[in-house]
PDB file as gemmi writes it, atoms N, CA and C in Angstrom:
CRYST1    1.000    1.000    1.000  90.00  90.00  90.00 P 1                      
ATOM      1  N   MET A   1      22.367 -51.890  53.238  1.00  0.00           N  
ATOM      2  CA  MET A   1      21.988 -51.116  52.010  1.00  0.00           C  
ATOM      3  C   MET A   1      21.124 -49.755  52.334  1.00  0.00           C  
ATOM      4  N   VAL A   2      21.639 -48.625  51.902  1.00  0.00           N  
ATOM      5  CA  VAL A   2      21.022 -47.540  52.005  1.00  0.00           C  
ATOM      6  C   VAL A   2      19.722 -47.279  51.636  1.00  0.00           C  
ATOM      7  N   ASP A   3      18.651 -46.708  52.429  1.00  0.00           N  
ATOM      8  CA  ASP A   3      17.415 -46.569  51.969  1.00  0.00           C  
ATOM      9  C   ASP A   3      17.473 -45.263  51.272  1.00  0.00           C  
ATOM     10  N   ARG A   4      17.093 -45.418  49.928  1.00  0.00           N  
ATOM     11  CA  ARG A   4      17.028 -44.038  48.866  1.00  0.00           C  
ATOM     12  C   ARG A   4      15.705 -43.668  48.846  1.00  0.00           C  
ATOM     13  N   ILE A   5      15.674 -42.187  49.250  1.00  0.00           N  
ATOM     14  CA  ILE A   5      14.366 -41.529  49.182  1.00  0.00           C  
ATOM     15  C   ILE A   5      14.323 -40.456  48.146  1.00  0.00           C  
ATOM     16  N   THR A   6      13.179 -40.095  47.630  1.00  0.00           N  
ATOM     17  CA  THR A   6      13.185 -38.995  46.643  1.00  0.00           C  
ATOM     18  C   THR A   6      13.271 -37.503  47.578  1.00  0.00           C  
ATOM     19  N   TRP A   7      13.473 -36.693  46.815  1.00  0.00           N  
ATOM     20  CA  TRP A   7      13.842 -35.197  47.403  1.00  0.00           C  
ATOM     21  C   TRP A   7      12.405 -34.876  47.940  1.00  0.00           C  
ATOM     22  N   LEU A   8      11.239 -35.169  47.441  1.00  0.00           N  
ATOM     23  CA  LEU A   8       9.786 -34.777  47.980  1.00  0.00           C  
ATOM     24  C   LEU A   8       9.770 -35.492  49.263  1.00  0.00           C  
ATOM     25  N   GLU A   9       9.920 -36.868  49.335  1.00  0.00           N  
ATOM     26  CA  GLU A   9       9.996 -37.541  50.610  1.00  0.00           C  
ATOM     27  C   GLU A   9      10.809 -36.876  51.690  1.00  0.00           C  
ATOM     28  N   PHE A  10      12.047 -36.474  51.333  1.00  0.00           N  
ATOM     29  CA  PHE A  10      12.942 -36.144  52.107  1.00  0.00           C  
ATOM     30  C   PHE A  10      12.387 -34.540  52.857  1.00  0.00           C  
ATOM     31  N   LEU A  11      11.653 -33.825  51.933  1.00  0.00           N  
ATOM     32  CA  LEU A  11      11.017 -32.464  52.483  1.00  0.00           C  
ATOM     33  C   LEU A  11      10.019 -32.904  53.357  1.00  0.00           C  
ATOM     34  N   ASN A  12       9.137 -33.918  52.937  1.00  0.00           N  
ATOM     35  CA  ASN A  12       8.178 -34.166  53.927  1.00  0.00           C  
ATOM     36  C   ASN A  12       8.509 -34.654  55.075  1.00  0.00           C  
ATOM     37  N   ARG A  13       9.566 -35.390  55.237  1.00  0.00           N  
ATOM     38  CA  ARG A  13      10.211 -35.755  56.551  1.00  0.00           C  
ATOM     39  C   ARG A  13      10.802 -34.638  57.191  1.00  0.00           C  
ATOM     40  N   LYS A  14      11.513 -33.889  56.708  1.00  0.00           N  
ATOM     41  CA  LYS A  14      12.331 -32.745  57.161  1.00  0.00           C  
ATOM     42  C   LYS A  14      11.260 -31.600  57.798  1.00  0.00           C  
ATOM     43  N   ARG A  15      10.279 -31.280  57.038  1.00  0.00           N  
ATOM     44  CA  ARG A  15       9.347 -30.260  57.504  1.00  0.00           C  
ATOM     45  C   ARG A  15       7.944 -31.024  57.636  1.00  0.00           C  
ATOM     46  N   GLY A  16       7.585 -31.249  58.951  1.00  0.00           N  
ATOM     47  CA  GLY A  16       6.543 -32.243  58.994  1.00  0.00           C  
ATOM     48  C   GLY A  16       5.009 -31.372  58.884  1.00  0.00           C  
ATOM     49  N   PHE A  17       5.212 -30.056  58.658  1.00  0.00           N  
ATOM     50  CA  PHE A  17       4.000 -29.418  58.478  1.00  0.00           C  
ATOM     51  C   PHE A  17       3.521 -29.273  57.078  1.00  0.00           C  
ATOM     52  N   LEU A  18       4.507 -29.463  56.247  1.00  0.00           N  
ATOM     53  CA  LEU A  18       4.319 -29.552  54.785  1.00  0.00           C  
ATOM     54  C   LEU A  18       3.764 -30.875  54.314  1.00  0.00           C  
ATOM     55  N   SER A  19       2.615 -31.167  53.718  1.00  0.00           N  
ATOM     56  CA  SER A  19       2.121 -32.416  53.342  1.00  0.00           C  
ATOM     57  C   SER A  19       1.627 -32.287  51.949  1.00  0.00           C  
ATOM     58  N   PHE A  20       1.707 -33.110  50.967  1.00  0.00           N  
ATOM     59  CA  PHE A  20       1.121 -33.180  49.736  1.00  0.00           C  
ATOM     60  C   PHE A  20      -0.107 -33.755  49.698  1.00  0.00           C  
ATOM     61  N   GLU A  21      -0.590 -34.299  50.763  1.00  0.00           N  
ATOM     62  CA  GLU A  21      -1.920 -35.054  50.714  1.00  0.00           C  
ATOM     63  C   GLU A  21      -2.947 -34.066  50.561  1.00  0.00           C  
ATOM     64  N   PRO A  22      -4.079 -34.294  50.172  1.00  0.00           N  
ATOM     65  CA  PRO A  22      -5.099 -33.307  49.931  1.00  0.00           C  
ATOM     66  C   PRO A  22      -5.752 -33.068  51.230  1.00  0.00           C  
ATOM     67  N   ALA A  23      -5.744 -33.641  51.990  1.00  0.00           N  
ATOM     68  CA  ALA A  23      -6.517 -33.504  53.513  1.00  0.00           C  
ATOM     69  C   ALA A  23      -5.439 -32.975  54.549  1.00  0.00           C  
ATOM     70  N   MET A  24      -5.250 -31.944  54.832  1.00  0.00           N  
ATOM     71  CA  MET A  24      -4.495 -31.592  55.792  1.00  0.00           C  
ATOM     72  C   MET A  24      -5.114 -30.997  57.131  1.00  0.00           C  
ATOM     73  N   ASP A  25      -4.676 -31.732  58.192  1.00  0.00           N  
ATOM     74  CA  ASP A  25      -5.624 -31.359  59.690  1.00  0.00           C  
ATOM     75  C   ASP A  25      -5.347 -29.943  59.870  1.00  0.00           C  
ATOM     76  N   LEU A  26      -6.341 -29.289  60.613  1.00  0.00           N  
ATOM     77  CA  LEU A  26      -6.164 -27.940  61.099  1.00  0.00           C  
ATOM     78  C   LEU A  26      -4.944 -27.802  61.870  1.00  0.00           C  
ATOM     79  N   LYS A  27      -4.516 -28.665  62.806  1.00  0.00           N  
ATOM     80  CA  LYS A  27      -3.206 -28.271  63.602  1.00  0.00           C  
ATOM     81  C   LYS A  27      -1.948 -28.169  62.786  1.00  0.00           C  
ATOM     82  N   LYS A  28      -1.816 -28.849  61.639  1.00  0.00           N  
ATOM     83  CA  LYS A  28      -0.681 -28.437  60.648  1.00  0.00           C  
ATOM     84  C   LYS A  28      -0.755 -27.156  60.019  1.00  0.00           C  
ATOM     85  N   ILE A  29      -2.035 -26.853  59.618  1.00  0.00           N  
ATOM     86  CA  ILE A  29      -2.375 -25.552  58.954  1.00  0.00           C  
ATOM     87  C   ILE A  29      -1.827 -24.389  60.026  1.00  0.00           C  
ATOM     88  N   LYS A  30      -2.493 -24.640  61.169  1.00  0.00           N  
ATOM     89  CA  LYS A  30      -2.147 -23.655  62.313  1.00  0.00           C  
ATOM     90  C   LYS A  30      -0.560 -23.560  62.658  1.00  0.00           C  
ATOM     91  N   ASP A  31      -0.069 -24.711  62.838  1.00  0.00           N  
ATOM     92  CA  ASP A  31       1.528 -24.663  62.875  1.00  0.00           C  
ATOM     93  C   ASP A  31       2.202 -24.017  61.936  1.00  0.00           C  
ATOM     94  N   TYR A  32       1.811 -24.268  60.611  1.00  0.00           N  
ATOM     95  CA  TYR A  32       2.374 -23.499  59.482  1.00  0.00           C  
ATOM     96  C   TYR A  32       2.229 -22.168  59.601  1.00  0.00           C  
ATOM     97  N   ILE A  33       0.807 -21.717  59.723  1.00  0.00           N  
ATOM     98  CA  ILE A  33       0.779 -20.170  59.806  1.00  0.00           C  
ATOM     99  C   ILE A  33       1.790 -19.576  61.178  1.00  0.00           C  
ATOM    100  N   HIS A  34       1.787 -20.199  62.263  1.00  0.00           N  
ATOM    101  CA  HIS A  34       2.492 -19.810  63.430  1.00  0.00           C  
ATOM    102  C   HIS A  34       4.062 -19.595  62.693  1.00  0.00           C  
ATOM    103  N   TRP A  35       4.375 -20.628  62.097  1.00  0.00           N  
ATOM    104  CA  TRP A  35       5.935 -20.669  61.582  1.00  0.00           C  
ATOM    105  C   TRP A  35       6.231 -19.588  60.637  1.00  0.00           C  
ATOM    106  N   LEU A  36       5.053 -19.333  59.604  1.00  0.00           N  
ATOM    107  CA  LEU A  36       5.162 -18.111  58.701  1.00  0.00           C  
ATOM    108  C   LEU A  36       5.445 -16.695  59.659  1.00  0.00           C  
ATOM    109  N   HIS A  37       4.503 -16.738  60.455  1.00  0.00           N  
ATOM    110  CA  HIS A  37       4.446 -15.437  61.471  1.00  0.00           C  
ATOM    111  C   HIS A  37       5.839 -15.229  62.022  1.00  0.00           C  
ATOM    112  N   PHE A  38       6.269 -16.513  62.536  1.00  0.00           N  
ATOM    113  CA  PHE A  38       7.631 -16.350  63.290  1.00  0.00           C  
ATOM    114  C   PHE A  38       8.756 -15.931  62.204  1.00  0.00           C  
ATOM    115  N   GLN A  39       8.769 -16.605  61.034  1.00  0.00           N  
ATOM    116  CA  GLN A  39       9.711 -16.102  59.967  1.00  0.00           C  
ATOM    117  C   GLN A  39       9.576 -14.586  59.780  1.00  0.00           C  
ATOM    118  N   TYR A  40       8.199 -14.163  59.675  1.00  0.00           N  
ATOM    119  CA  TYR A  40       8.135 -12.594  59.304  1.00  0.00           C  
ATOM    120  C   TYR A  40       8.866 -11.652  60.461  1.00  0.00           C  
ATOM    121  N   LEU A  41       8.497 -12.285  61.859  1.00  0.00           N  
ATOM    122  CA  LEU A  41       9.188 -11.670  62.878  1.00  0.00           C  
ATOM    123  C   LEU A  41      10.581 -11.570  62.657  1.00  0.00           C  
ATOM    124  N   LEU A  42      11.291 -12.774  62.477  1.00  0.00           N  
ATOM    125  CA  LEU A  42      12.825 -12.748  62.332  1.00  0.00           C  
ATOM    126  C   LEU A  42      13.232 -12.103  61.142  1.00  0.00           C  
ATOM    127  N   VAL A  43      12.704 -12.092  60.066  1.00  0.00           N  
ATOM    128  CA  VAL A  43      13.145 -11.330  58.747  1.00  0.00           C  
ATOM    129  C   VAL A  43      13.190  -9.923  59.136  1.00  0.00           C  
ATOM    130  N   THR A  44      12.125  -9.426  59.536  1.00  0.00           N  
ATOM    131  CA  THR A  44      11.861  -7.774  59.653  1.00  0.00           C  
ATOM    132  C   THR A  44      12.692  -7.478  60.880  1.00  0.00           C  
ATOM    133  N   CYS A  45      12.951  -8.245  61.689  1.00  0.00           N  
ATOM    134  CA  CYS A  45      13.568  -7.816  63.106  1.00  0.00           C  
ATOM    135  C   CYS A  45      12.559  -7.103  64.039  1.00  0.00           C  
ATOM    136  N   SER A  46      11.369  -7.483  63.939  1.00  0.00           N  
ATOM    137  CA  SER A  46      10.390  -6.774  64.682  1.00  0.00           C  
ATOM    138  C   SER A  46       9.991  -7.422  66.063  1.00  0.00           C  
ATOM    139  N   TYR A  47      10.723  -8.639  66.309  1.00  0.00           N  
ATOM    140  CA  TYR A  47      10.489  -9.275  67.617  1.00  0.00           C  
ATOM    141  C   TYR A  47      11.119  -8.519  68.559  1.00  0.00           C  
ATOM    142  N   VAL A  48      12.088  -7.539  68.209  1.00  0.00           N  
ATOM    143  CA  VAL A  48      12.861  -6.744  69.354  1.00  0.00           C  
ATOM    144  C   VAL A  48      12.131  -5.478  69.621  1.00  0.00           C  
ATOM    145  N   LEU A  49      10.826  -5.206  68.838  1.00  0.00           N  
ATOM    146  CA  LEU A  49      10.026  -3.934  69.026  1.00  0.00           C  
ATOM    147  C   LEU A  49       8.899  -4.126  70.135  1.00  0.00           C  
ATOM    148  N   GLU A  50       8.586  -3.014  70.824  1.00  0.00           N  
ATOM    149  CA  GLU A  50       7.588  -3.085  71.932  1.00  0.00           C  
ATOM    150  C   GLU A  50       6.354  -3.401  71.330  1.00  0.00           C  
ATOM    151  N   PRO A  51       5.310  -3.961  71.929  1.00  0.00           N  
ATOM    152  CA  PRO A  51       3.859  -4.176  71.262  1.00  0.00           C  
ATOM    153  C   PRO A  51       3.396  -2.811  70.578  1.00  0.00           C  
ATOM    154  N   TRP A  52       3.504  -1.758  71.005  1.00  0.00           N  
ATOM    155  CA  TRP A  52       2.829  -0.513  70.271  1.00  0.00           C  
ATOM    156  C   TRP A  52       3.555  -0.226  68.998  1.00  0.00           C  
ATOM    157  N   GLU A  53       4.908  -0.250  69.134  1.00  0.00           N  
ATOM    158  CA  GLU A  53       5.871  -0.225  67.904  1.00  0.00           C  
ATOM    159  C   GLU A  53       5.701  -1.400  66.951  1.00  0.00           C  
ATOM    160  N   ARG A  54       5.303  -2.575  67.181  1.00  0.00           N  
ATOM    161  CA  ARG A  54       5.153  -3.587  66.370  1.00  0.00           C  
ATOM    162  C   ARG A  54       3.802  -3.335  65.478  1.00  0.00           C  
ATOM    163  N   SER A  55       2.911  -2.769  66.321  1.00  0.00           N  
ATOM    164  CA  SER A  55       1.676  -2.558  65.804  1.00  0.00           C  
ATOM    165  C   SER A  55       1.621  -1.475  64.597  1.00  0.00           C  
ATOM    166  N   MET A  56       2.445  -0.491  64.994  1.00  0.00           N  
ATOM    167  CA  MET A  56       2.767   0.731  64.127  1.00  0.00           C  
ATOM    168  C   MET A  56       3.513   0.071  62.774  1.00  0.00           C  
ATOM    169  N   PHE A  57       4.461  -0.681  63.045  1.00  0.00           N  
ATOM    170  CA  PHE A  57       5.218  -1.052  61.981  1.00  0.00           C  
ATOM    171  C   PHE A  57       4.320  -2.091  61.130  1.00  0.00           C  
ATOM    172  N   ASP A  58       3.573  -2.778  61.747  1.00  0.00           N  
ATOM    173  CA  ASP A  58       2.696  -3.961  60.968  1.00  0.00           C  
ATOM    174  C   ASP A  58       1.833  -2.974  59.982  1.00  0.00           C  
ATOM    175  N   THR A  59       1.259  -1.918  60.817  1.00  0.00           N  
ATOM    176  CA  THR A  59       0.302  -0.967  59.976  1.00  0.00           C  
ATOM    177  C   THR A  59       0.834  -0.341  58.789  1.00  0.00           C  
ATOM    178  N   ILE A  60       2.115  -0.048  59.020  1.00  0.00           N  
ATOM    179  CA  ILE A  60       2.856   0.625  57.818  1.00  0.00           C  
ATOM    180  C   ILE A  60       3.077  -0.427  56.633  1.00  0.00           C  
ATOM    181  N   ILE A  61       3.632  -1.502  57.078  1.00  0.00           N  
ATOM    182  CA  ILE A  61       3.721  -2.527  56.138  1.00  0.00           C  
ATOM    183  C   ILE A  61       2.398  -2.855  55.328  1.00  0.00           C  
ATOM    184  N   ILE A  62       1.460  -3.196  56.009  1.00  0.00           N  
ATOM    185  CA  ILE A  62       0.153  -3.500  55.491  1.00  0.00           C  
ATOM    186  C   ILE A  62      -0.158  -2.377  54.472  1.00  0.00           C  
ATOM    187  N   THR A  63      -0.131  -1.200  54.808  1.00  0.00           N  
ATOM    188  CA  THR A  63      -0.450   0.025  54.025  1.00  0.00           C  
ATOM    189  C   THR A  63       0.538   0.146  52.790  1.00  0.00           C  
ATOM    190  N   VAL A  64       1.524  -0.108  52.901  1.00  0.00           N  
ATOM    191  CA  VAL A  64       2.663  -0.068  51.877  1.00  0.00           C  
ATOM    192  C   VAL A  64       2.176  -1.365  50.742  1.00  0.00           C  
ATOM    193  N   VAL A  65       2.076  -2.601  51.427  1.00  0.00           N  
ATOM    194  CA  VAL A  65       1.751  -3.713  50.567  1.00  0.00           C  
ATOM    195  C   VAL A  65       0.220  -3.404  49.566  1.00  0.00           C  
ATOM    196  N   ALA A  66      -0.666  -2.791  50.406  1.00  0.00           N  
ATOM    197  CA  ALA A  66      -2.020  -2.605  49.948  1.00  0.00           C  
ATOM    198  C   ALA A  66      -1.814  -1.601  48.802  1.00  0.00           C  
ATOM    199  N   MET A  67      -1.141  -0.457  49.054  1.00  0.00           N  
ATOM    200  CA  MET A  67      -1.037   0.499  47.848  1.00  0.00           C  
ATOM    201  C   MET A  67      -0.151  -0.012  46.586  1.00  0.00           C  
ATOM    202  N   VAL A  68       0.705  -1.116  46.834  1.00  0.00           N  
ATOM    203  CA  VAL A  68       1.539  -1.718  45.803  1.00  0.00           C  
ATOM    204  C   VAL A  68       0.604  -2.430  45.013  1.00  0.00           C  
ATOM    205  N   VAL A  69      -0.060  -3.349  45.740  1.00  0.00           N  
ATOM    206  CA  VAL A  69      -1.201  -4.211  45.167  1.00  0.00           C  
ATOM    207  C   VAL A  69      -2.189  -3.392  44.445  1.00  0.00           C  
ATOM    208  N   TYR A  70      -2.731  -2.328  44.886  1.00  0.00           N  
ATOM    209  CA  TYR A  70      -3.583  -1.435  44.153  1.00  0.00           C  
ATOM    210  C   TYR A  70      -3.072  -0.793  43.033  1.00  0.00           C  
ATOM    211  N   THR A  71      -1.924  -0.183  43.101  1.00  0.00           N  
ATOM    212  CA  THR A  71      -1.302   0.567  42.050  1.00  0.00           C  
ATOM    213  C   THR A  71      -1.172  -0.596  40.883  1.00  0.00           C  
ATOM    214  N   ALA A  72      -0.548  -1.847  41.236  1.00  0.00           N  
ATOM    215  CA  ALA A  72      -0.311  -2.955  40.140  1.00  0.00           C  
ATOM    216  C   ALA A  72      -1.754  -3.328  39.386  1.00  0.00           C  
ATOM    217  N   TYR A  73      -2.701  -3.309  40.313  1.00  0.00           N  
ATOM    218  CA  TYR A  73      -4.149  -3.760  39.625  1.00  0.00           C  
ATOM    219  C   TYR A  73      -4.457  -2.687  38.658  1.00  0.00           C  
ATOM    220  N   VAL A  74      -4.273  -1.473  39.111  1.00  0.00           N  
ATOM    221  CA  VAL A  74      -4.957  -0.420  38.122  1.00  0.00           C  
ATOM    222  C   VAL A  74      -4.135  -0.205  36.791  1.00  0.00           C  
ATOM    223  N   PHE A  75      -2.678   0.057  37.178  1.00  0.00           N  
ATOM    224  CA  PHE A  75      -1.729   0.443  36.039  1.00  0.00           C  
ATOM    225  C   PHE A  75      -1.063  -0.541  35.232  1.00  0.00           C  
ATOM    226  N   ILE A  76      -1.015  -1.880  35.876  1.00  0.00           N  
ATOM    227  CA  ILE A  76      -0.321  -2.940  34.914  1.00  0.00           C  
ATOM    228  C   ILE A  76      -1.115  -3.070  33.779  1.00  0.00           C  
ATOM    229  N   PRO A  77      -2.451  -3.439  33.815  1.00  0.00           N  
ATOM    230  CA  PRO A  77      -3.107  -3.831  32.523  1.00  0.00           C  
ATOM    231  C   PRO A  77      -3.054  -2.620  31.437  1.00  0.00           C  
ATOM    232  N   ILE A  78      -2.858  -1.406  31.979  1.00  0.00           N  
ATOM    233  CA  ILE A  78      -2.956  -0.378  30.897  1.00  0.00           C  
ATOM    234  C   ILE A  78      -1.503  -0.527  30.168  1.00  0.00           C  
ATOM    235  N   HIS A  79      -0.709  -0.633  30.998  1.00  0.00           N  
ATOM    236  CA  HIS A  79       0.789  -0.510  30.305  1.00  0.00           C  
ATOM    237  C   HIS A  79       0.918  -1.926  29.581  1.00  0.00           C  
ATOM    238  N   VAL A  80       0.565  -2.774  30.168  1.00  0.00           N  
ATOM    239  CA  VAL A  80       0.528  -4.094  29.113  1.00  0.00           C  
ATOM    240  C   VAL A  80      -0.137  -4.045  27.741  1.00  0.00           C  
ATOM    241  N   ARG A  81      -1.424  -3.299  27.749  1.00  0.00           N  
ATOM    242  CA  ARG A  81      -2.122  -3.119  26.706  1.00  0.00           C  
ATOM    243  C   ARG A  81      -1.367  -1.984  25.711  1.00  0.00           C  
ATOM    244  N   LEU A  82      -0.628  -1.034  26.246  1.00  0.00           N  
ATOM    245  CA  LEU A  82       0.085   0.003  25.443  1.00  0.00           C  
ATOM    246  C   LEU A  82       1.350  -0.669  24.968  1.00  0.00           C  
ATOM    247  N   ALA A  83       1.966  -1.454  25.670  1.00  0.00           N  
ATOM    248  CA  ALA A  83       3.003  -2.242  25.245  1.00  0.00           C  
ATOM    249  C   ALA A  83       2.726  -3.247  23.991  1.00  0.00           C  
ATOM    250  N   PHE A  84       1.621  -3.882  24.137  1.00  0.00           N  
ATOM    251  CA  PHE A  84       1.136  -4.832  23.330  1.00  0.00           C  
ATOM    252  C   PHE A  84       0.742  -3.915  21.883  1.00  0.00           C  
ATOM    253  N   ASP A  85       0.200  -2.916  21.930  1.00  0.00           N  
ATOM    254  CA  ASP A  85      -0.246  -1.952  20.834  1.00  0.00           C  
ATOM    255  C   ASP A  85       1.027  -1.519  20.007  1.00  0.00           C  
ATOM    256  N   PHE A  86       2.047  -1.254  21.133  1.00  0.00           N  
ATOM    257  CA  PHE A  86       3.501  -0.751  20.352  1.00  0.00           C  
ATOM    258  C   PHE A  86       4.227  -1.954  19.751  1.00  0.00           C  
ATOM    259  N   PHE A  87       4.112  -3.036  20.158  1.00  0.00           N  
ATOM    260  CA  PHE A  87       5.057  -4.114  19.620  1.00  0.00           C  
ATOM    261  C   PHE A  87       4.230  -4.682  18.413  1.00  0.00           C  
ATOM    262  N   SER A  88       2.948  -4.679  18.399  1.00  0.00           N  
ATOM    263  CA  SER A  88       2.243  -5.146  17.508  1.00  0.00           C  
ATOM    264  C   SER A  88       2.415  -4.173  16.248  1.00  0.00           C  
ATOM    265  N   GLN A  89       2.380  -2.930  16.470  1.00  0.00           N  
ATOM    266  CA  GLN A  89       2.830  -1.981  15.370  1.00  0.00           C  
ATOM    267  C   GLN A  89       4.085  -2.214  14.660  1.00  0.00           C  
ATOM    268  N   VAL A  90       5.010  -2.245  15.649  1.00  0.00           N  
ATOM    269  CA  VAL A  90       6.465  -2.462  15.310  1.00  0.00           C  
ATOM    270  C   VAL A  90       6.855  -3.772  14.532  1.00  0.00           C  
ATOM    271  N   CYS A  91       6.485  -4.844  15.335  1.00  0.00           N  
ATOM    272  CA  CYS A  91       6.632  -6.212  14.808  1.00  0.00           C  
ATOM    273  C   CYS A  91       5.727  -6.937  13.950  1.00  0.00           C  
ATOM    274  N   GLY A  92       4.493  -6.285  14.022  1.00  0.00           N  
ATOM    275  CA  GLY A  92       3.442  -6.987  13.325  1.00  0.00           C  
ATOM    276  C   GLY A  92       3.173  -6.534  11.843  1.00  0.00           C  
ATOM    277  N   SER A  93       2.057  -6.904  11.225  1.00  0.00           N  
ATOM    278  CA  SER A  93       1.845  -6.465   9.899  1.00  0.00           C  
ATOM    279  C   SER A  93       1.531  -5.090   9.819  1.00  0.00           C  
ATOM    280  N   GLN A  94       1.872  -4.391   8.908  1.00  0.00           N  
ATOM    281  CA  GLN A  94       1.643  -3.047   8.723  1.00  0.00           C  
ATOM    282  C   GLN A  94       0.274  -2.878   8.077  1.00  0.00           C  
ATOM    283  N   ALA A  95      -0.419  -1.740   8.468  1.00  0.00           N  
ATOM    284  CA  ALA A  95      -1.799  -1.427   7.957  1.00  0.00           C  
ATOM    285  C   ALA A  95      -1.473  -1.201   6.438  1.00  0.00           C  
ATOM    286  N   GLU A  96      -2.514  -1.542   5.680  1.00  0.00           N  
ATOM    287  CA  GLU A  96      -2.538  -1.311   4.195  1.00  0.00           C  
ATOM    288  C   GLU A  96      -2.645   0.338   4.097  1.00  0.00           C  
ATOM    289  N   ASN A  97      -2.021   0.714   3.041  1.00  0.00           N  
ATOM    290  CA  ASN A  97      -2.069   2.135   2.738  1.00  0.00           C  
ATOM    291  C   ASN A  97      -3.427   2.341   1.825  1.00  0.00           C  
ATOM    292  N   THR A  98      -4.129   3.267   2.370  1.00  0.00           N  
ATOM    293  CA  THR A  98      -5.585   3.495   1.741  1.00  0.00           C  
ATOM    294  C   THR A  98      -5.291   4.500   0.524  1.00  0.00           C  
ATOM    295  N   LEU A  99      -4.225   4.458  -0.185  1.00  0.00           N  
ATOM    296  CA  LEU A  99      -4.373   5.408  -1.235  1.00  0.00           C  
ATOM    297  C   LEU A  99      -5.140   4.768  -2.541  1.00  0.00           C  
TER     298      LEU A  99                                                      
END                                                                             
């Protein structure tokens, strides 16, 4: 008879570093961070760069991400409020006429 397992159990067996238990030991966390860094190197192809080129590339990436996060933090709330005001006037109840 075939042993049937759930999808979550399969993922836990497949990827040993992922665990849904509350207490993860530090080695698993360290291995997971190393795996994420390795994935970053592969996706960006920066593993072929020399160390000084990689540091420049990482600096540019961090700067761009920081600017995007800051811009989102500053401007998105303003645009959401303006969109809410616009749609509340268009779809919401009209203000009473004061005649």
